[in-house]
C-alpha positions in Angstrom: -56.8 -0.6 27.3 -53.2 0.6 26.9 -50.4 -1.8 26.2 -48.2 -2.5 29.2 -44.9 -0.6 29.0 -42.3 -3.2 27.3 -39.5 -1.7 29.6 -41.3 -3.4 32.6 -40.1 -6.7 31.0 -36.3 -5.5 31.3 -34.6 -8.1 33.2 -33.3 -7.0 36.7 -29.7 -6.6 37.2 -29.4 -9.1 40.1 -31.3 -11.8 37.8 -29.0 -11.1 35.1 -25.8 -11.2 37.0 -27.0 -14.7 38.5 -27.4 -16.2 35.1 -24.8 -18.9 34.6 -24.6 -18.0 30.9 -23.3 -14.5 31.9 -21.1 -15.7 34.7 -19.5 -18.4 32.3 -18.7 -16.0 29.4 -17.4 -13.2 31.8 -15.3 -15.7 33.6 -12.0 -13.9 34.8 -13.2 -10.1 33.9 -14.4 -9.3 37.5 -17.7 -8.0 38.7 -17.2 -4.5 37.3 -16.7 -5.6 33.8 -19.8 -7.8 33.9 -21.9 -5.0 35.6 -21.0 -2.4 33.0 -21.9 -4.8 30.1 -25.6 -5.7 31.8 -26.2 -2.0 32.6 -25.3 -0.9 29.0 -27.6 -3.8 27.7 -30.5 -2.6 29.8 -30.1 0.9 28.8 -30.3 -0.1 25.2 -33.5 -2.0 25.9 -35.0 1.2 27.7 -34.1 3.0 24.6 -36.0 0.6 22.3 -32.8 -0.4 20.7 -33.0 -4.0 21.6 -36.2 -6.1 22.8 -36.3 -6.6 26.7 -35.8 -10.5 25.7 -32.6 -9.7 24.1 -30.8 -8.2 27.1 -29.1 -11.2 28.1 -27.7 -12.0 24.8 -26.7 -8.3 24.2 -25.0 -8.3 27.6 -23.1 -11.3 26.9 -22.0 -9.8 23.5 -21.0 -6.7 25.0 -18.6 -8.3 27.8 -15.3 -6.7 27.5 -12.7 -8.7 25.9 -8.6 -8.8 26.2 -8.5 -8.2 22.4 -9.8 -5.1 20.4 -10.1 -6.9 17.2 -13.8 -7.1 16.2 -15.3 -10.0 14.3 -17.2 -8.9 11.1 -19.8 -10.6 8.9 -18.4 -9.7 5.4 -21.5 -9.0 3.2 -19.6 -7.1 0.5 -19.0 -9.9 -1.9 -15.5 -9.0 -1.9 -13.8 -12.6 -1.2 -10.2 -11.4 -0.3 -11.1 -8.0 1.4 -8.1 -6.5 2.5 -9.5 -4.1 5.1 -11.4 -7.1 6.7 -8.3 -9.3 7.1 -8.0 -10.7 3.4 -8.5 -14.5 3.9 -10.7 -16.0 6.6 -9.1 -19.1 8.0 -10.5 -22.5 7.8 -11.8 -24.2 10.7 -8.7 -26.6 10.4 -6.4 -23.8 10.3 -7.9 -22.3 13.4 -7.5 -25.7 15.2 -3.9 -25.9 14.1 -3.3 -22.3 15.7 -4.9 -23.5 18.9 -3.0 -26.7 18.9 0.3 -25.0 18.5 -0.3 -22.1 20.9 1.4 -23.7 23.8 4.7 -25.6 23.9 5.1 -27.6 20.7 7.6 -29.4 18.8 8.5 -26.3 16.6 12.3 -26.8 16.4 12.5 -30.0 18.4 13.0 -33.8 17.3 11.1 -35.7 19.6 12.9 -38.9 18.3 16.5 -37.5 19.0 15.7 -35.1 21.8 17.7 -32.4 19.7 17.1 -29.4 18.0 14.9 -30.1 14.7 14.3 -28.2 11.6 11.7 -25.3 11.9 8.8 -25.7 10.1 9.8 -28.8 8.2 6.1 -29.9 7.7 4.8 -26.8 6.1 7.7 -26.5 3.8 7.2 -30.0 2.8 3.4 -29.3 2.3 4.2 -26.5 -0.1 6.8 -28.7 -2.0 4.1 -31.2 -2.5 2.3 -28.6 -4.3 5.3 -27.5 -6.8 7.0 -29.2 -9.6 9.5 -31.9 -8.2 13.0 -30.6 -7.3 11.9 -27.1 -6.0 12.0 -25.9 -2.4 10.2 -23.3 -0.3 10.7 -20.6 2.1 8.0 -18.8 4.3 8.5 -15.2 5.6 5.9 -12.9 7.2 4.2 -11.3 4.2 4.6 -11.0 0.3 6.5 -7.7 0.3 8.9 -9.5 2.6 9.2 -12.3 0.3 10.3 -9.9 -2.7 12.5 -8.0 -0.5 14.5 -11.2 0.8 14.6 -12.4 -2.9 16.0 -9.0 -4.0 18.5 -8.6 -1.2 19.9 -12.1 -1.4 20.6 -12.1 -5.1 22.2 -8.7 -5.1 24.1 -9.1 -1.9 27.4 -10.5 -3.6 28.8 -7.1 -4.8 28.5 -3.5 -5.3 26.7 -1.7 -8.1 24.2 -4.3 -8.6 21.1 -3.9 -10.6 17.7 -5.7 -11.4 15.9 -5.4 -14.6 12.0 -4.6 -14.3 9.6 -3.5 -16.9 8.0 0.0 -16.5 4.8 -1.4 -17.0 5.3 -3.5 -13.8 6.2 -0.7 -11.2 3.3 -1.3 -9.3 1.8 0.5 -6.1 0.3 -1.9 -3.6 -1.8 -1.1 -0.6 -1.6 2.0 1.6 0.8 3.8 -1.0 3.6 1.5 -0.9 5.5 1.1 -4.1 7.4 -2.1 -5.2 10.0 -0.2 -6.9 10.7 1.7 -3.6 10.7 -1.7 -1.6 13.3 -3.0 -4.1 15.7 0.1 -4.0 15.7 0.1 -0.3 17.9 -2.8 -0.4 20.4 -0.8 -2.1 20.2 -2.4 -5.7 19.8 -0.1 -8.6 16.6 -0.7 -10.9 17.1 -0.9 -14.5 13.7 0.2 -16.1 12.9 -1.1 -19.5 10.2 -0.5 -21.9 7.1 1.6 -21.7 4.0 1.6 -19.6 2.0 -0.4 -22.1 4.6 -2.4 -24.0 7.9 -4.0 -23.2 9.9 -6.5 -25.7 12.5 -9.1 -25.2 14.8 -6.9 -27.0 14.4 -4.3 -24.3 15.3 -6.8 -21.6 18.2 -8.4 -23.5 19.8 -4.7 -24.2 19.4 -4.1 -20.4 21.0 -7.3 -19.1 24.9 -6.8 -18.4 27.7 -7.7 -16.0 26.1 -6.0 -13.1 22.6 -7.6 -13.6 21.6 -9.8 -10.6 18.0 -10.7 -11.8 15.1 -9.8 -13.8 12.1 -9.3 -11.7 8.7 -9.8 -13.3 5.9 -8.3 -11.3 2.1 -9.4 -12.0 0.3 -6.1 -12.1 -2.6 -8.0 -10.1 -4.4 -4.7 -9.0 -5.2 -3.1 -12.2 -5.3 -3.9 -16.1 -3.8 -2.2 -19.0 -5.8 -2.8 -22.3 -5.4 -1.9 -26.1 -2.0 -1.6 -27.6 -0.2 -3.5 -25.1 2.7 -6.1 -24.9 4.9 -8.0 -22.5 7.3 -11.0 -22.2 6.6 -14.1 -20.9 9.0 -16.2 -18.4 9.9 -18.6 -21.0 11.7 -15.9 -23.0 13.1 -14.1 -20.0 14.8 -17.3 -18.9 16.7 -17.5 -22.1 18.7 -14.2 -21.1 21.0 -15.9 -18.7 20.2 -14.4 -15.3 17.7 -15.5 -12.6 14.1 -14.4 -13.2 12.3 -13.7 -9.9 8.4 -13.6 -10.6 6.1 -12.0 -8.1 2.7 -13.4 -8.8 1.0 -11.6 -5.7 -2.0 -13.7 -5.2 -0.5 -17.0 -4.1 -2.2 -19.4 -6.7 -0.1 -22.4 -6.6 -1.6 -24.1 -9.8 -3.7 -23.1 -12.8 -7.2 -22.5 -12.1 -9.7 -22.7 -14.8 -11.9 -20.1 -13.4 -9.1 -17.6 -13.4 -7.3 -18.1 -16.8 -5.4 -14.8 -16.6 -4.2 -15.2 -13.1 -0.5 -16.5 -12.8 0.5 -19.4 -10.7 3.7 -20.6 -9.1 3.8 -24.1 -10.7 3.5 -22.7 -14.3 6.1 -19.9 -13.7 8.5 -22.5 -12.3 8.2 -24.9 -15.3 8.7 -22.1 -17.6 12.1 -21.3 -16.1 11.6 -18.9 -13.1 14.5 -19.3 -10.7 12.4 -18.0 -7.9 8.4 -17.2 -7.3 7.3 -14.9 -4.6 3.6 -14.6 -3.3 1.3 -13.9 -0.5 -0.2 -16.7 1.7 -3.3 -14.8 2.7 -5.0 -14.3 -0.6 -5.9 -16.9 -3.3 -4.2 -19.7 -1.3 -6.6 -19.0 1.6 -4.0 -19.0 4.4 -2.7 -16.6 7.1 -0.5 -13.7 6.1 2.7 -15.0 5.0 5.3 -14.5 2.1 6.3 -17.5 0.2 9.4 -18.0 -1.8 9.5 -21.0 -4.1 11.8 -22.1 -6.4 15.4 -23.4 -7.2 16.7 -25.4 -4.2 19.9 -23.8 -3.9 18.8 -20.6 -4.3 16.2 -20.9 -1.6 18.7 -22.3 0.6 20.9 -19.6 0.2 18.0 -17.1 1.0 17.3 -19.3 4.0 20.8 -18.6 5.5 20.5 -14.8 4.7 20.7 -12.7 7.9 17.5 -11.0 6.7 15.7 -14.1 6.8 15.7 -14.4 10.4 14.2 -10.9 10.8 11.3 -11.7 8.5 10.7 -15.5 9.7 7.2 -16.4 10.8 6.1 -17.7 14.2 4.6 -21.0 15.2 1.0 -19.9 14.8 1.6 -18.9 11.3 3.2 -22.1 10.4 0.5 -24.3 11.7 -2.3 -22.4 10.0 -0.4 -22.3 6.6 0.1 -26.0 6.9 -3.5 -26.9 7.9 -4.5 -24.7 5.0 -2.3 -26.6 2.5 -3.3 -30.1 3.8 -6.8 -29.3 4.9 -9.0 -29.3 1.7 -10.8 -26.6 0.2 -10.2 -23.2 1.8 -13.1 -20.6 2.5 -11.8 -18.1 -0.2 -12.2 -21.0 -2.7 -15.5 -22.1 -1.4 -16.8 -18.5 -1.4 -15.3 -17.6 -4.6 -16.8 -20.6 -6.5 -20.1 -20.3 -4.7 -23.2 -21.5 -6.7 -25.1 -18.4 -7.9 -28.5 -20.4 -7.5 -27.7 -21.2 -3.8 -26.6 -17.6 -3.0 -30.2 -16.7 -4.6 -32.1 -19.0 -2.4 -30.2 -17.8 0.7 -30.8 -14.0 -0.2 -34.5 -14.8 -1.0 -34.8 -16.3 2.7 -33.2 -13.3 4.0 -35.0 -10.8 2.1 -38.4 -12.4 3.4 -37.3 -12.4 7.0 -36.2 -8.7 7.0 -38.4 -7.0 4.4 -35.6 -6.3 1.7 -35.7 -7.2 -2.1 -33.3 -9.3 -3.9 -31.3 -8.1 -6.8 -28.5 -9.4 -8.9 -25.0 -8.3 -7.7 -21.7 -9.3 -9.0 -18.8 -10.3 -6.5 -15.2 -9.7 -7.1 -12.0 -11.7 -5.8 -10.5 -8.8 -4.3 -7.2 -8.3 -2.6 -5.4 -7.2 -5.9 -6.2 -10.6 -7.3 -7.9 -11.3 -10.7 -8.9 -7.7 -11.6 -12.0 -7.6 -14.0 -13.2 -10.9 -13.1 -16.8 -10.8 -12.0 -18.5 -13.7 -9.7 -22.2 -13.4 -10.4 -24.4 -13.5 -7.2 -27.2 -12.1 -5.7 -27.9 -9.4 -2.7 -30.5 -8.3 -0.5 -31.2 -4.5 -0.9 -32.2 -2.6 2.0 -32.4 1.1 3.1 -29.1 2.8 3.0 -29.4 4.3 6.6 -29.3 0.7 7.9 -25.3 0.5 6.8 -23.9 2.5 9.8 -26.2 1.0 12.4 -25.2 -2.7 11.0 -21.5 -1.8 10.9 -21.5 -0.8 14.6 -23.5 -3.4 15.8 -23.1 -6.9 17.2 -22.1 -8.8 15.2 -20.6 -6.1 13.0 -22.1 -6.4 9.4 -20.5 -4.8 6.6 -22.2 -4.5 3.5 -21.9 -2.5 0.2 -23.6 1.0 -0.4 -24.6 1.5 -3.7 -27.1 4.0 -5.5 -28.6 4.9 -2.3 -29.3 1.3 -1.3 -27.4 -1.0 1.2 -26.6 -4.4 -0.7 -25.8 -7.5 1.5 -24.0 -10.2 -0.6 -24.3 -13.4 1.4 -21.3 -14.9 -0.9 -18.9 -14.6 1.9 -21.2 -15.2 4.9 -21.0 -18.6 6.1 -24.4 -20.3 5.9 -24.5 -21.1 9.5 -24.5 -17.4 10.2 -27.4 -16.4 8.1 -29.7 -16.6 11.2 -27.2 -14.0 12.9 -27.3 -11.8 10.1 -31.1 -11.9 9.9 -31.2 -11.0 13.8 -28.8 -8.2 13.2 -30.8 -6.7 10.4 -34.1 -6.9 12.4 -32.4 -5.2 15.3 -31.0 -2.3 13.2 -34.5 -1.8 11.6 -36.0 -1.5 15.1 -33.2 0.8 16.1 -34.2 3.2 13.2 -37.9 3.2 14.1 -37.5 4.4 17.6 
């Protein structure tokens, strides 16, 4: 006897439209938008891409939204994935954004009824993480922090220059180069040393009456090995001009797991006048640029006209404060995940979806800690599943390597394991049709 056609089990349009779960999620969209999602889900069921029992869930997931941003399950093993939005925010940071989304006391003192200092709480939270006596300023990204630092330090006269090692003329994402960023301020770069070696004598010979600062850039997205040499902050600080250190990744204090990654606290204690960094990398917060250092210098930069153009909004301030005050950020939890736990989770997923478990090293990403490997495990699946998973709901981004799709659970929240398994099974079914 022939099996009944499963398409006969596809829910009717009227029944789906009457389901309170669909009407609740589609509130405010209007009937046309909801109907389009329902018909699309029914067509996918008729084509065998989803089971008839999944039509309602698929229709809810397909409802049009007011934002084109698509959430992704990051199964690449790259913790700070620039193309996937860098650092994922903690639940407390997200709650802080929601809490500040309406009217708030952003620049208002409720005790006096007068204007108050903008972002005072987040600046205090930053200063609590720095050596005593230092100040902080927040702008909209790491490049902006370096731009403001160079502009503010060189604004007092014409023919000003900053000294920088040739080995630190770094290109960052999307073809942008830090030397171009700095020269856009009108300052002249005085390049010293060579690609692989720069000495204190090179810096000393270059410092002169027109020198506004020495800029030391951490080459965070590459490594130079072999016959190399550089100059540390303590020696640079003896040359009589401000030392600006761009550490990039946003590590505020030393981390034993990342011994070669510079941090703000160490740089300031060693004599840096100013440290610039990103807020959405190892710090684990929202996109932001941090300027940390000498209180008088930070105040001067705060009053510079460019600071107004680069300032951050209330949502960023709220998320950054919650990140600083709220305990371990997701990037830290993912970076330090226990390999044994990752293997157990990978084995469970492999058993559900028919994959196999294999060793897979994660990386920090985002230009941080190049060469540092994060031992872990991944589920290996057929490569053709990669495109189906990327374009599915939820979108799942893995790593294609040697003809296989690898799903590394390091950056997948454990509570999303079931969603990941469901997505993989749906993708497998779609390829079997």
